[in-house]
N, C-alpha and C positions, 0 to 999 in steps of 0.2 A: 453414489452421492445425486439425489434427485433435485431437479430443479423446482423450487416452488413457484406455485400461480398463484398471484393474488388477485382476489376478487373486490374490488371498492363498490359499494352498494348504502344506499341508505334504509337504515332501521330507528324503529321509534324507540326502542330501548333491547336491553339484552336478555329481559327475559322472555321474548319473542324469538329469539338465536334458536336455531338448529346446527349443531355441529359436537364435535367431539369432545373438546377442549374448548374452553369459553374464557379470553383474557379479557380482563376489566384493568386497565390502569386507576390507580386510587390515589389522588393526591393527600400528602400527610393533613390530619385531622377530618377527613371526608370518608370516615370508615362506616359513617352511620348516615349517609347521606342519603334523599330521597330515592335515587335510583338504586341506591343498593339494598334500600327496605324494597324496592319493587321487587326483584330478583331474590331476596330473601324470602318473600309471603309465597312465592312460586315454591321455594325449597321448604317450606314448611316451619322457618324460624333455624335452622340448621345452620344456615351460613354465619346468622348472629353470633350463636354460640360459640361458633369455630372462632371466627374474629376474637369473641371477648376473651376466649379461652388461650388464644395464642399471641395475646396483646397486640396483634396488628394494627398498626395504626396510618399506615401509608409510607412508613418513613423510607427514605432513598435505600435501595438496596433489599427491602422487603419484599418477601414471596408467599405467599397463602394459598396451597393446594388444596381444595376442598374437592373430596369426591362425593359423586352425587347418586345416592341409590335408587332403583326400582328404573322405571322406564320412562326417565324425562327425555326432552331433547337434547342435553349435553351430559356425559358420563363424567367431566370433572368443572370446575371452575376454579380459575388462577386468577387471584386479586395481586398487582404487580404494584408494590410502592413507587410513585415517581416524585414522590418530596413536597418540598414547598414549591408552589407554583411560581414565586418570584426568581427562585433560584435554578430553575429548569432551563438546561440547555439541550440541544439537539443531542450533544453526546450521551446525555442523561437518562433521554427518550432512547438510546439504542442500549445503553445498559439495562436497562428496567425490561426492555424487548427481549435482550439475549437470555436474560436470566427467565423470564416467562416463557420463551420458546425452551428453554433446558426443563422447565417443568413440564410442560407438553410432550414435549418429545419421551421423558421419561415414563410418562404415562402409556406411551405407545399410540400417540394420537396420528392418525394419517390427516385430518382434518383439524384447523382449528379458527377461531374467529376472534379478533378483537376489536370488541365495543370502547369507542373513544368516547366519554363524558363531555370533554371538552379539549381540541385540538385544532391547530393548524395543518394546512395540505404537507409544508415541510415536514412538521412533528410527525405526520402520519407516515411518509416517506422515509423518516428516519428509522422509525419503529418496523417498517417492513424489510428496510436494507441489513438492520442489525437480524435479526428473524432471518432472511436468507444468508450472510456472510455465516451466522452461528453454526450454521450447517455443513462447512466446510470439514471434509475429512481427506487425510492423505494415508491409503491404506493400500496401494497398489503391492506393497513389497509383503503383505500380510497374507496368511490362509484365510477366507473367508470363514467368518461364524457356524458354527452348525446350526441354529436357529438365528437368521437374521433377522433385527428389529425391523418394527414397522417405522416406513418415514415420512415426515409431514411431509407431504406434497401438496397440500390446498391451506391457503390461507383467506379469509373473508375480513375484509377491513371496512368496519360498521362505522356511522354516524347517522345523528338524526338531522344534522344539516350539510352534509358532505357533497362538496362540490366536485363528484365524479368525474367530470372533464379534466381538472386540472391534475388530481391526484392520478389519474390513467397515464396523462403524459410523464408524469414526474416518475412514475412505476416504469413505462417502457425506458427511459433516461438509464433508471436505475439498473435494468437486468443487466444491460451492456456494461456496467460499471461492477457489478458482483461478479459477472462473467470474467472482466479482465483482472480483477483481485484474485480469484480462484486461480486463474492462468499464472500470475505472476506467484503465488503464493507456489503450485505447481513445481514451477521451475525452480525454484531456493530449494525446493524439499528433494529433487531428486538426487540420487548419489552423485557427485563426482566421476565415476567411471562412465556413467551412462550420460549425465550431461557434460561432455566437452564441449570445446568452443563450437565446431563441426554441428554437434546436436543442436546446441541452442540456437545457431542459424537455421537449420532445418523447424525446428518450433517456431519458430519467429515467421517464418513461409507460411506455415499452417494457420496460425493464429490469425494473421492478417487476411487469410482465404475468403472470398466470397464479400470482402469491403473494398473501400474505395481506394484504401493504402498499400502503395507499391513496395516493395521488399528489394534491394539491390545486395545481393551477398560475396564478399570478396575475400578470396584464397591469396596465400602467399604472394603470387606472382603480382596481382592486382595492389597488395598491400606496400612491396618494394616499388613499385611503379608511382604509388602516390606520395612515397617516402613517409610511411607512418613509422619511425626508426624506433620511437619507444614500445609500440605494440612487438616490434620483430627484435626487439633487446629483451624485452621480458619474456618472449617463446623462448629464447636459445636454450634454456633449457629444459625444453618440453620435448617429449616423442608424438606430440599431437600438435598437428597445424592450427595455426591462427585465424580467425575470420573478423571480416570489420564488415558490419551493417549498415547501410543507408537506406533508411522507412521513410518514404514521402507520401503524403497527403497532399492533396490539392483541392478546394472547392471548385462548386462549379461554377460560383461567382467570384472571381479574382477581389482579394482585399487586398490592399498596400502593405498590411502586417504579416509578417514570416517569422515565425518563433520555430527554434529548432530544441530539442531535447539530446541530451547525451549522457549514456550510461555507462558505468564501469563493470567490463564482463569479466572478473578474472574468476573463473569456474572452480578453480580450488587454489588456496593459497597457505603455500608450506612457507613461506617469508624466502625462498631461492635460498642462496647459499648462505643470507641473514636467516638461518632458520628459526623458524619459532619453536619454543618446546612442545611437546607432546600433547599437553592440555589445551595450548591456545590453540590447536590446528582442529581440534573435534567439531568444531560448527564452522569451518572455513571453505564449505562448500555454500555457503552463504555471500560469499564476496562477489556475486554477481548479481543481487540484489535489486543494484539499480539498474542495471541490463533488462533485468526480470521486468521490474515496474515501465520501463522504457518503452518496452515490446509489449505489454499489455497496453499499456495508455494508448500504442499506436493503433491496436486490432481494435479498441475502443470507439479511437478517432474515426476510424475507417466507417464504421458503422452509424455512429452518431453525428457524422458530417457537420464538424462545426464550420463556422464562416471563416476561419484563418487558417493561414498554410501552415503545415504542420512537416519537420524534419527531424527524424532523428538520426542518431548515429553513436553504435555500440561497436567497440573494441575488445575483443573476445580471446581469452586464452587463459591457460592454467600458470602459474608460477611456480615452479619446481627447481630443484640444485641437482646439477649433474655437471660430466666434464664439459661441456657446451656452454654452460649458463652463465650469464652476465655476471661479473664481480665487481664487490665495492672496489672504486676507482675509475672504471670505464666511463669512457663521455659519449653521450649521445649527441646528432646533431640534428634539431628537428625541422622539419620544412619552412618555417616560419625564419630559419636562421639561428635560432638561439642553441646555446650548448648546455648541455646540463651534466653535472658531474655524479655518479650514482656511489653514494658513500651506504647507504643501506637498499640492498636489495628487496626487504620488506617493506618497503616505500614502492612498491610497483604502480598501485592505482592509480596515481599522481602521474607516473609516465606515460600510460594508456591515455589517460584522459587530455593529456597535453595534445597529443595527436589529434584526437576527435576535437576540441576546442579551437586547434588552428585553423581545422579545415573549415568547420563549422562558420567560423570567422571568415574567410576566404569568401564562402558561397554567401554570405551578404544577406544574416539574418537580424531583423531588429531586437529579439530577444532570444538569450540564450541561458536554457535551464540546464545543469547537470544533476543527476543523483549520483550517490556511490558512499559506499560503505569503508570510506576512506581512512578514519583515525580512530584507534582506542582511544586518544585524548577527550574527543567528543563524546563518548560513551560513558568515561568515566566523569567529566565534568554534568551532563545532562541526564546520565543514566538511561535505562531501557526502553522510555515511551515518550521519549523528545529527540527529534533531529535538530541539528542546528542548522542554520541558514544564516549567509551573509552573501554579499554582495552589492550593486549598484544599480539603478538608485534605489535610494530609500522606499521608494513609492512601490515598485517593483515586488520587495520585499516585503512590503506590508500586504501587498495584496494576495501573497500566497500564502502569508501567515494566518490572515483571515480565512480563506479558502480552507486551509489546514484546520483551522479549528472549527471550520462548517464541518468539515470530515471526520472530526474525532483525530485528526492526525497532526498533533502539537509540533510546532517550528518553534524555535526559539533563536533570535538576531544575536549574532557574534558580531564583533567589530572587527575589519581588515583594518588592524592597527601597522598603519605605514612604518611607522617604527621598527617593527617588527623584521620587516623585508634586511634588514642587516644579516640576520639570521642565515639566510640561503647565501647569501654570497661566498664564492668558490675562490681559489687561487687559480685553480688553472681554466675553469668555465665562467660562463654567464650565469648560472645558478648551480647549488648542491641540491638533491631532492629531499634533504632533511633540513631541518631548522635544530636549534639547540634542547636544552632538555624541556622547555617550559612552552606553555600555547601550541599546542601541536596541532588543533586543529585549525588555529589562526594561520601558522605559518605555512599548514598545506591550503587553506583558503588563498593566501598569499602567493604561492607558486602558480596553482592554475590561473590567477589573475592575470601572470605575466604572459598567459597565453591567448587572453581575450582582447580584441582590438574591436573599437567601433559599435559595438552592440549593450544593449542592457544586459545585465547578467545574474543571475543568483545561482550560488551551490549550495546543495542540499547534504549535511552528512548525515548520512541515515545509519552510521555504523551501529547508534545504540537499539532503535525499534525496529530494525526491517527482520530481527529473529527473535520469537518469542521463547525465554526459556523456559516456561511452564505456561499453563493454559492461560487464557486472556478473557474478558468479557463475550466477545463474540469473533475469537481467532484462538485455534488452539496450539501447542507448543509446534514450535518449526516459523517456516518462513509466513511472513505478515502481509506480505503486498502493499507494506507500507510506501505513500507516494502516489498509488494510483490514483485513490478517489482527489486526494488534493490537484492533480495536475487534469484530473478529466473535468474538473469543476472549474479550473483556472480557463482551461482553453475554451470550455464552451460560455464562459462570458464575455470573451471577446468578441 
C-alpha cells in the first residue's frame, strides 16, 4: 500500500495538464461547459461524442471514463459527476472522488491530476482525503499477485484560483489523519489470535513512537493495584493477560482544558458463558474498534500537537468461556465503590469501560468521550453507517455531531431517558449490567453514566459503522476506522 503524495498547484485549464489520468468534477447539467468544450477540442471532439452516447449529465454517482488515443498529455479522462451544486456536501465530494480514483486505478495509473472548475479549499481537501482513504488494503495474509498492479502514488490538485498555502497546510493535517485511520483499520482487521491484549498494547506504543504522545502499559499486577475489577472480571475466562493503557499528550503551552478518550478493547468477544451463536462470533474481532480508534487518534494527536491536553484510557482483554470465567450472578465492586451484578457475561464492554471512566473522572478531566462497539440494539436502530451518541451537555453532543458530519462519520443523538434507569436496578447490588428487552443502547448509556462524575461526557456507540460488511465508497470490507477523523477534527478545533 503506497502513500499518495499530493501536489497542489495552479493551472489555467485541464487541457494543459500532463498526467496519466485526468479527473474533472462535473456539476449536474455542466457536461457542455466552456471548460469541457476546451478539453474536447484538444481531443478532437471524441469526448463530447462519448458524453452524449453515455448520457453523462454530471449527476451524483455518475462517472465517465474516456480513454485517449494517440500520444496526448494524458491517457484517460475521468469525468466525475458532483451533482447539483446546492446539494453538495463534503461527503458527496468524497464519494465522487473515491469513484473517480477507482476508475483511475482501474486504468493502472500511477499519476493522476484533479482539475477543479470550482471548489473551496475544504472541498479540495475532502477530495484528497477520499482518494487517499480509498487506497487502503489489508492483504498481509494473502499471497501476493503474480503480476502486481501499478499503484496510484502521485496526485496533483489543480485549479485556476487555488490557495496553495492553505491547501498545503490542510493536506499536512490530512496526511496524519489518513495514517491514523489506516492504523485503526489494521488493528480491527487483525486476526484475534494475533491481536491479543498484549499485542494491542505493543501496537499502540509503536503507533505513538516519534510523536509527542506517551504510552503507559499496565499488566495484571498494576491492574489489580488500580482496582480495575471490571477488566479483571471479564478477563477471568481467558488464557491471555489483560492490558490497561494510559496514553497522554501534553501541549507545549499548557491549556486549562483537559480531554479524556476512553476505548473499549475487547479483542475477541465470544460472549463468555453467555455464549453467542456461532454466526454472531464471525466478526467479533472488531469488538476492540473503539480502542483501535482511540489509539490511532492519540498517534495523530502526538504529531499534530493540538492546543489541548489529551489522555486516553484503553481496557483490553478478550471475553471467553472457561472454568474460571465470570458467571451470571457474580458481583463486581468498582474503584468508585459501586457494585454491579453481572446477569449477562455478553454485556462485558460496559464492565471494562466503567473502570476506565471512573479512573478518568478521578484524574479530573473536563471532557470525557468514550467509543465502543457496545450494543447490537444501536446497530439495529441506526444500521451500519450511523453511530449513536448520547451524553451531557447537549452542546458537546452537537459539536461532535457537526464534526462527524464534516468528516463523513454520521452520529445520531439518542436520549438518556432517566426513567429507564429503573431497568438497571438489582436486588443484590447497586446496578445490574443489563436492562430489559427494549432500548438496549440507551440503558447501556445510562449504565456508563453511573461511572461519570464532574465532567462533560459523550458516549459513542459505534457498533454499526465500525465494521463494513461490504465495500464502501472509500473503505473496503472490514474495519472502517470510524471515529478517528471525527475526534481528530474535534480536538484540533479546541
